[in-house]
C-alpha positions as CSV (number, residue, x, y, z in Angstrom):
1,M,-7.1,-29.3,-7.7
2,A,-8.9,-29.4,-11.1
3,I,-8.9,-33.1,-11.6
4,P,-9.5,-34.1,-7.9
5,E,-12.4,-31.6,-7.8
6,M,-13.9,-33.1,-11.0
7,I,-13.6,-36.6,-9.5
8,E,-15.4,-35.3,-6.5
9,W,-18.2,-33.7,-8.6
10,T,-18.5,-37.1,-10.3
11,R,-18.9,-38.9,-7.0
12,R,-21.6,-36.5,-6.0
13,I,-23.7,-37.5,-9.0
14,G,-23.2,-41.2,-8.3
15,Y,-20.2,-42.2,-10.4
16,K,-16.5,-42.9,-10.2
17,P,-14.2,-42.4,-13.2
18,S,-13.8,-46.1,-13.8
19,D,-17.6,-46.3,-14.5
20,F,-16.9,-44.5,-17.8
21,N,-14.5,-47.2,-19.1
22,K,-17.5,-49.1,-20.5
23,L,-18.1,-46.1,-22.8
24,N,-15.0,-47.0,-24.8
25,I,-13.8,-43.4,-25.1
26,I,-11.7,-41.9,-27.8
27,H,-10.0,-38.8,-26.3
28,V,-8.9,-35.9,-28.6
29,T,-7.1,-32.6,-27.9
30,G,-5.2,-30.0,-29.9
31,T,-5.3,-26.3,-30.7
32,K,-7.1,-26.5,-34.1
33,G,-9.0,-29.2,-35.8
34,K,-10.3,-31.0,-32.7
35,G,-13.9,-30.7,-33.6
36,S,-13.4,-31.7,-37.2
37,T,-11.3,-34.7,-36.2
38,C,-14.0,-35.8,-33.8
39,A,-16.6,-35.3,-36.6
40,F,-14.6,-37.4,-39.0
41,T,-14.2,-40.1,-36.3
42,Q,-17.9,-40.2,-35.5
43,S,-18.8,-40.4,-39.2
44,I,-16.5,-43.3,-39.9
45,L,-17.6,-45.2,-36.8
46,S,-21.3,-44.6,-37.7
47,Q,-20.7,-46.9,-40.7
48,Y,-20.3,-49.8,-38.3
49,S,-23.8,-49.6,-36.9
50,N,-24.2,-53.3,-36.9
51,K,-21.2,-53.5,-34.5
52,I,-21.5,-50.2,-32.6
53,N,-25.0,-49.4,-31.6
54,K,-24.7,-46.0,-30.0
55,I,-21.9,-43.4,-30.5
56,G,-21.7,-40.5,-28.1
57,L,-19.9,-37.3,-29.1
58,Y,-19.0,-34.5,-26.7
59,T,-17.6,-31.3,-28.3
60,S,-17.4,-27.6,-27.6
61,P,-18.3,-24.9,-28.2
62,H,-21.7,-25.2,-29.7
63,L,-22.9,-23.0,-32.6
64,K,-26.6,-22.6,-32.2
65,S,-27.8,-24.8,-29.3
66,V,-26.1,-26.1,-26.2
67,R,-27.5,-29.6,-27.0
68,E,-25.1,-29.8,-30.0
69,R,-22.3,-30.5,-27.4
70,I,-23.9,-33.8,-26.4
71,R,-24.8,-36.0,-29.4
72,I,-25.8,-39.6,-29.9
73,N,-25.4,-41.1,-33.4
74,G,-24.6,-37.7,-34.8
75,Q,-27.7,-35.9,-33.5
76,P,-27.9,-33.5,-30.6
77,I,-29.9,-35.1,-27.8
78,A,-33.6,-34.1,-27.7
79,E,-34.7,-31.2,-25.5
80,E,-36.7,-33.6,-23.4
81,L,-33.7,-35.8,-22.7
82,F,-31.4,-32.8,-22.1
83,T,-33.9,-31.4,-19.6
84,K,-34.4,-34.7,-17.8
85,Y,-30.7,-35.5,-17.4
86,F,-29.8,-31.9,-16.7
87,F,-32.0,-31.8,-13.6
88,E,-31.0,-35.3,-12.5
89,V,-27.4,-34.0,-12.3
90,W,-28.6,-30.8,-10.7
91,D,-30.7,-32.6,-8.0
92,N,-27.8,-35.0,-7.2
93,L,-25.4,-32.1,-6.7
94,S,-28.0,-30.2,-4.6
95,S,-28.6,-33.1,-2.3
96,T,-25.0,-34.1,-1.7
97,E,-22.0,-32.5,0.0
98,S,-18.2,-32.9,0.1
99,N,-15.7,-33.3,2.9
100,A,-15.2,-29.7,4.0
101,S,-11.5,-30.3,5.0
102,K,-10.7,-31.7,1.5
103,F,-12.9,-29.6,-0.6
104,P,-13.7,-26.4,1.3
105,Q,-14.9,-24.6,-1.8
106,M,-17.5,-27.3,-2.6
107,D,-20.3,-26.6,-0.1
108,K,-23.6,-28.5,-0.1
109,G,-25.7,-27.4,-3.1
110,M,-22.7,-25.9,-4.9
111,K,-22.5,-26.5,-8.7
112,P,-19.5,-26.7,-10.9
113,A,-18.8,-24.1,-13.6
114,Y,-20.4,-24.3,-17.0
115,F,-18.0,-26.5,-18.9
116,K,-17.5,-28.9,-16.0
117,Y,-21.2,-29.2,-15.5
118,L,-21.8,-30.1,-19.1
119,T,-19.0,-32.6,-19.0
120,L,-20.6,-34.3,-16.0
121,L,-23.9,-34.2,-17.8
122,S,-22.4,-35.8,-20.9
123,F,-21.0,-38.7,-18.9
124,H,-24.4,-39.1,-17.2
125,V,-26.3,-39.0,-20.5
126,F,-24.0,-41.5,-22.2
127,V,-24.1,-44.0,-19.4
128,K,-27.9,-43.8,-19.0
129,E,-28.5,-44.0,-22.8
130,G,-26.3,-47.1,-23.2
131,V,-23.7,-45.5,-25.4
132,D,-21.0,-48.1,-26.3
133,T,-18.5,-45.8,-28.0
134,A,-17.9,-42.2,-27.0
135,I,-15.7,-39.5,-28.5
136,Y,-14.5,-36.7,-26.2
137,E,-13.1,-33.4,-27.3
138,V,-11.0,-31.7,-24.7
139,G,-12.2,-28.2,-23.7
140,V,-8.9,-26.5,-23.0
141,G,-5.5,-28.1,-22.8
142,G,-5.6,-31.6,-21.5
143,E,-3.8,-32.3,-18.3
144,Y,-6.2,-30.3,-16.2
145,D,-9.2,-30.4,-18.4
146,S,-12.4,-31.7,-16.9
147,T,-12.6,-34.5,-19.5
148,N,-9.3,-35.8,-18.3
149,I,-10.9,-37.9,-15.5
150,I,-11.1,-40.5,-18.3
151,E,-9.0,-43.4,-17.0
152,S,-8.8,-45.9,-19.9
153,P,-9.5,-44.4,-23.3
154,T,-9.3,-46.8,-26.2
155,V,-7.0,-44.4,-28.0
156,T,-5.8,-40.8,-27.7
157,G,-4.9,-38.2,-30.3
158,V,-3.5,-34.6,-30.6
159,T,-4.4,-32.4,-33.5
160,A,-2.3,-29.5,-34.7
161,L,-0.9,-27.3,-32.0
162,G,-0.6,-23.5,-31.9
163,I,-0.5,-20.6,-29.4
164,D,-3.9,-20.2,-27.8
165,H,-5.3,-19.9,-24.2
166,T,-1.9,-18.8,-23.1
167,F,-3.2,-17.6,-19.7
168,M,-4.0,-21.2,-18.9
169,L,-1.6,-23.3,-20.9
170,G,1.6,-21.2,-21.2
171,N,3.2,-18.9,-23.7
172,T,5.3,-21.3,-25.6
173,I,4.5,-24.2,-27.9
174,D,6.3,-26.7,-25.7
175,E,4.4,-25.6,-22.6
176,I,1.2,-26.0,-24.5
177,A,2.3,-29.4,-25.8
178,W,3.0,-30.5,-22.2
179,N,-0.6,-29.6,-21.3
180,K,-2.1,-31.3,-24.3
181,G,0.0,-34.5,-23.8
182,G,-1.7,-34.9,-20.4
183,I,-4.4,-37.0,-22.1
184,Y,-2.1,-39.8,-23.0
185,K,-2.7,-42.8,-20.8
186,H,-0.9,-46.1,-20.1
187,G,-2.4,-48.9,-22.2
188,S,-3.9,-46.5,-24.8
189,K,-2.0,-45.8,-28.1
190,A,-0.8,-42.2,-28.3
191,F,-1.2,-40.4,-31.7
192,S,-0.4,-37.0,-32.9
193,V,-0.3,-35.2,-36.3
194,N,3.0,-33.6,-37.4
195,Q,4.0,-30.8,-35.0
196,P,6.8,-28.2,-34.6
197,I,9.9,-30.1,-33.5
198,D,9.9,-28.7,-29.9
199,A,6.2,-29.7,-29.5
200,L,6.9,-33.2,-30.8
201,K,9.7,-33.8,-28.4
202,V,7.4,-32.8,-25.5
203,L,4.6,-35.0,-26.7
204,Q,7.0,-38.0,-27.2
205,N,8.2,-37.5,-23.6
206,R,4.6,-37.2,-22.3
207,A,3.7,-40.5,-24.0
208,L,6.8,-42.2,-22.6
209,E,5.8,-41.1,-19.1
210,K,2.8,-43.4,-19.6
211,D,4.9,-46.2,-21.2
212,E,3.6,-45.5,-24.6
213,I,5.4,-44.7,-27.9
214,L,4.0,-41.7,-29.7
215,T,2.9,-42.5,-33.3
216,I,3.0,-39.5,-35.7
217,I,0.2,-39.6,-38.3
218,D,1.0,-38.0,-41.7
219,E,-1.8,-36.4,-43.7
220,S,-0.9,-38.7,-46.6
221,L,-3.0,-41.3,-44.9
222,A,-6.0,-39.4,-46.1
223,K,-4.7,-38.1,-49.4
224,D,-6.8,-40.3,-51.7
225,Y,-10.1,-39.8,-50.0
226,E,-13.0,-37.3,-50.6
227,L,-13.8,-35.3,-47.5
228,G,-17.1,-34.0,-46.4
229,I,-15.5,-31.0,-44.8
230,S,-13.9,-28.6,-47.3
231,G,-10.3,-27.3,-47.1
232,D,-7.0,-29.0,-47.9
233,F,-5.9,-28.7,-44.3
234,Q,-8.7,-31.0,-43.3
235,R,-6.6,-33.9,-44.7
236,Q,-4.5,-33.8,-41.5
237,N,-7.6,-34.1,-39.3
238,A,-9.0,-36.8,-41.5
239,A,-5.8,-38.8,-41.3
240,L,-5.8,-38.6,-37.5
241,A,-9.4,-39.7,-37.5
242,I,-8.5,-42.8,-39.6
243,A,-5.8,-43.7,-37.2
244,L,-8.0,-43.2,-34.2
245,T,-10.9,-45.2,-35.6
246,N,-8.6,-48.1,-36.8
247,E,-7.1,-48.4,-33.3
248,H,-10.5,-48.1,-31.7
249,L,-12.0,-50.9,-33.9
250,K,-9.0,-53.1,-33.1
251,K,-9.7,-52.7,-29.4
252,L,-13.3,-53.7,-30.0
253,N,-12.3,-56.6,-32.1
254,V,-14.2,-55.2,-35.1
255,E,-12.7,-55.9,-38.6
256,I,-11.7,-52.7,-40.4
257,D,-13.4,-52.0,-43.7
258,E,-11.7,-49.4,-45.9
259,F,-15.0,-48.8,-47.8
260,K,-16.6,-47.7,-44.5
261,T,-13.7,-45.3,-43.9
262,I,-14.2,-43.8,-47.4
263,K,-17.9,-43.5,-47.0
264,G,-17.6,-42.0,-43.5
265,L,-15.1,-39.4,-44.5
266,K,-17.2,-38.4,-47.5
267,E,-20.4,-38.0,-45.5
268,T,-18.9,-36.0,-42.6
269,F,-20.7,-32.7,-41.9
270,W,-19.5,-30.2,-39.4
271,P,-21.3,-26.9,-39.6
272,G,-19.4,-23.6,-39.3
273,R,-16.1,-25.1,-40.5
274,C,-15.3,-24.4,-44.1
275,Q,-19.0,-24.3,-44.9
276,T,-20.6,-22.9,-48.0
277,I,-24.2,-21.7,-48.1
278,K,-25.9,-20.3,-51.2
279,K,-28.9,-18.0,-50.6
280,N,-30.4,-16.2,-53.6
281,N,-27.6,-14.1,-55.1
282,I,-25.4,-14.4,-52.0
283,T,-22.7,-17.1,-51.5
284,Y,-21.5,-17.3,-47.9
285,Y,-18.2,-18.9,-47.1
286,I,-18.2,-19.6,-43.3
287,D,-15.5,-20.7,-41.0
288,G,-15.1,-20.2,-37.2
289,A,-11.3,-19.6,-37.4
290,H,-10.2,-17.7,-34.3
291,T,-6.5,-18.3,-33.9
292,K,-3.6,-17.1,-36.1
293,E,-3.0,-20.6,-37.4
294,S,-6.7,-21.4,-38.1
295,V,-7.1,-18.0,-39.8
296,D,-4.2,-18.8,-42.1
297,A,-5.9,-22.1,-42.9
298,S,-9.3,-20.6,-43.3
299,S,-8.0,-17.8,-45.6
300,N,-6.2,-20.3,-47.8
301,W,-9.4,-22.3,-48.1
302,Y,-11.4,-19.3,-49.1
303,K,-8.7,-18.1,-51.5
304,S,-8.5,-21.6,-53.1
305,I,-12.2,-21.9,-53.9
306,T,-12.9,-18.3,-54.9
307,F,-9.7,-17.0,-56.5
308,D,-10.8,-17.7,-60.1
309,K,-14.3,-16.3,-59.5
310,H,-15.2,-12.7,-60.2
311,P,-18.3,-11.7,-58.2
312,Q,-19.7,-8.3,-58.5
313,T,-18.8,-7.6,-54.9
314,R,-16.8,-9.3,-52.1
315,V,-17.7,-8.8,-48.5
316,L,-15.9,-9.7,-45.3
317,L,-17.9,-10.2,-42.1
318,F,-15.6,-10.4,-39.1
319,N,-15.4,-10.3,-35.3
320,Q,-13.2,-11.5,-32.6
321,Q,-14.1,-10.1,-29.2
322,T,-11.7,-11.7,-26.7
323,R,-8.3,-12.3,-28.4
324,D,-5.8,-9.9,-30.0
325,A,-8.4,-8.9,-32.6
326,T,-6.4,-6.4,-34.6
327,A,-3.4,-8.8,-35.0
328,L,-5.9,-11.5,-36.2
329,V,-7.5,-9.3,-38.8
330,S,-4.2,-8.1,-40.0
331,R,-3.1,-11.7,-40.4
332,L,-6.2,-12.5,-42.4
333,Y,-5.6,-9.5,-44.7
334,N,-2.0,-10.6,-45.4
335,Q,-2.9,-14.2,-45.9
336,I,-5.8,-13.7,-48.2
337,N,-3.9,-11.2,-50.4
338,P,-4.3,-10.6,-53.4
339,I,-8.0,-11.0,-52.9
340,K,-9.6,-7.7,-51.9
341,F,-12.9,-7.0,-50.2
342,D,-15.1,-4.2,-51.5
343,H,-17.0,-4.0,-48.2
344,V,-15.8,-5.0,-44.7
345,I,-18.3,-5.3,-41.8
346,F,-17.2,-5.5,-38.2
347,T,-19.9,-6.6,-35.9
348,T,-20.3,-7.7,-32.3
349,N,-21.6,-11.2,-31.5
350,V,-25.0,-9.8,-30.4
351,T,-27.5,-11.9,-32.4
352,W,-30.5,-9.7,-33.0
353,S,-31.0,-6.0,-33.7
354,S,-33.2,-5.7,-30.6
355,G,-30.0,-6.2,-28.6
356,N,-30.9,-9.7,-27.6
357,Y,-28.7,-12.8,-27.9
358,S,-30.1,-16.2,-28.9
359,V,-30.4,-17.8,-25.5
360,D,-27.7,-20.4,-26.2
361,L,-25.2,-17.9,-27.4
362,I,-24.8,-15.7,-24.4
363,S,-21.1,-15.4,-23.4
364,I,-19.8,-14.2,-20.0
365,N,-16.3,-13.9,-21.5
366,T,-16.8,-10.4,-23.1
367,S,-17.2,-7.0,-21.6
368,K,-20.8,-5.7,-22.1
369,D,-19.5,-2.1,-21.9
370,A,-17.0,-2.8,-24.7
371,V,-19.7,-4.4,-26.8
372,D,-22.1,-1.5,-26.2
373,K,-19.5,1.0,-27.2
374,L,-18.4,-1.1,-30.2
375,Q,-14.9,-0.6,-28.9
376,V,-13.2,-3.6,-30.5
377,Q,-15.2,-3.2,-33.8
378,T,-14.0,0.4,-34.1
379,E,-10.4,-0.7,-33.5
380,L,-10.7,-3.3,-36.1
381,S,-12.2,-0.8,-38.6
382,N,-9.3,1.6,-38.0
383,E,-6.8,-1.3,-38.5
384,W,-8.4,-2.3,-41.7
385,N,-8.3,1.2,-43.0
386,K,-4.5,1.1,-42.6
387,L,-4.3,-2.1,-44.6
388,D,-6.7,-1.2,-47.4
389,S,-8.3,2.2,-47.5
390,N,-10.2,1.3,-50.6
391,S,-12.6,-1.0,-48.8
392,K,-15.9,0.5,-47.6
393,R,-16.0,-0.2,-43.8
394,Y,-19.0,-0.6,-41.5
395,V,-19.2,-1.0,-37.7
396,L,-22.4,-2.6,-36.7
397,H,-24.0,-3.5,-33.4
398,D,-25.4,-7.0,-34.2
399,I,-25.4,-9.9,-36.6
400,E,-28.9,-9.4,-37.8
401,S,-28.1,-5.8,-39.0
402,S,-25.0,-7.2,-40.7
403,I,-27.0,-9.7,-42.7
404,N,-29.6,-7.0,-43.5
405,L,-26.7,-4.9,-44.9
406,I,-25.4,-7.8,-46.9
407,E,-28.8,-8.4,-48.4
408,S,-29.1,-4.8,-49.4
409,L,-25.7,-4.9,-51.0
410,S,-26.9,-7.9,-53.0
411,A,-30.0,-6.1,-54.1
412,K,-27.8,-3.3,-55.4
413,Y,-24.9,-5.3,-56.9
414,G,-26.3,-8.7,-57.7
415,E,-24.0,-11.7,-57.2
416,I,-21.9,-11.3,-54.1
417,E,-19.6,-13.4,-52.0
418,V,-19.3,-13.1,-48.2
419,F,-16.5,-14.5,-46.1
420,V,-17.6,-14.9,-42.5
421,C,-14.9,-15.7,-39.9
422,G,-13.0,-14.7,-36.7
423,S,-15.1,-16.4,-34.1
424,L,-17.2,-19.5,-33.5
425,H,-19.6,-17.3,-31.5
426,L,-20.0,-15.0,-34.6
427,V,-20.6,-18.0,-36.9
428,G,-23.1,-19.5,-34.5
429,G,-25.1,-16.3,-34.3
430,F,-24.8,-15.9,-38.0
431,L,-26.3,-19.3,-38.7
432,V,-29.2,-18.6,-36.2
433,V,-30.1,-15.3,-38.0
434,L,-29.7,-16.8,-41.4
435,D,-32.2,-19.5,-40.4
436,G,-34.5,-16.9,-39.0
437,D,-34.8,-18.8,-35.8
438,K,-35.7,-16.3,-33.1
439,N,-36.5,-19.1,-30.7
């Protein structure tokens, strides 16, 4: 019922899916690299501002503010616009009702869940603001994702696949590939990066179901270009973005200019992904890696840019509240070896030492009781002790206290490096505290 429900929600705010065809949508899914691929795509297309006036970008999750999810020309929409359109959608849903026999769970005044609501809002914003190209990142999966009411995308792409969201997508790579391949559409070229052989076969079949031939994009397509997002693994995402933008431009009858591609890739910025921030004597290396595959990639990135450096002290700041956290931190330890951390901090995703979250960073997917008891963090600390008993370990309640500890270590030891990873929620809160933005 996921897609029929989403179509019904769409009707209740005054649209039908075909109304969104004029947005010229690029649809992207995958397990890792979706956001980076969308960012590369947006940055390349922004170089064609004389041909493409407004580019919409819908991604998830956000790092600091929910408005980051809905961008126009690279910028989160203004608070005033967000508020205006949010309540237009809200009021439309409040004043309409659904056929009770077809949708018994959608009573008058009912609202869809968080992600579905924001997806509805994004469509509404982009239509009202006259967006003429939109890039949509799938939330989870593809086949049943709320973004998949898109009927006629200009092009579709699948980034690297891995095991994630198994409770929704299945436990095997081919089950996950089947779900992701649900975004392929008749009349829209189907792209994918290289995948495990079983996943590729599934994606090929999913494309054939829509009378399309799957095109595999090799990362060599981006091998000669400078990328604005660090990390060798980003070449795969950049290559897919090149393929997506080239096909999109062809659909719009816009001549492709390689110099614009080069400039777009170089100027891409995507916070929280392979990001380096220098603050006084502290260098922070930040990545929101939260799956086994992305932790591998993130660890290799950190190792590649810091291996030859010899800071006074290395610090790891880590949390993962909802997945198999101990397996993830063990994977990180093995992947990052032989680099050792002198201090390892395990924190919750609570933003401030007062116990408050930044309002845009509240998550309903974690147990408050487990957070209050530092249950996961204690388990992580015990696991790390088995891996490396020489590291000094800390279990802290919040991100602000963690940064205060890091700053005190810097005052004591001088130059230090900090690797921050394990969760986009952690990274988002970390960036909020680092900016000192209690609003």
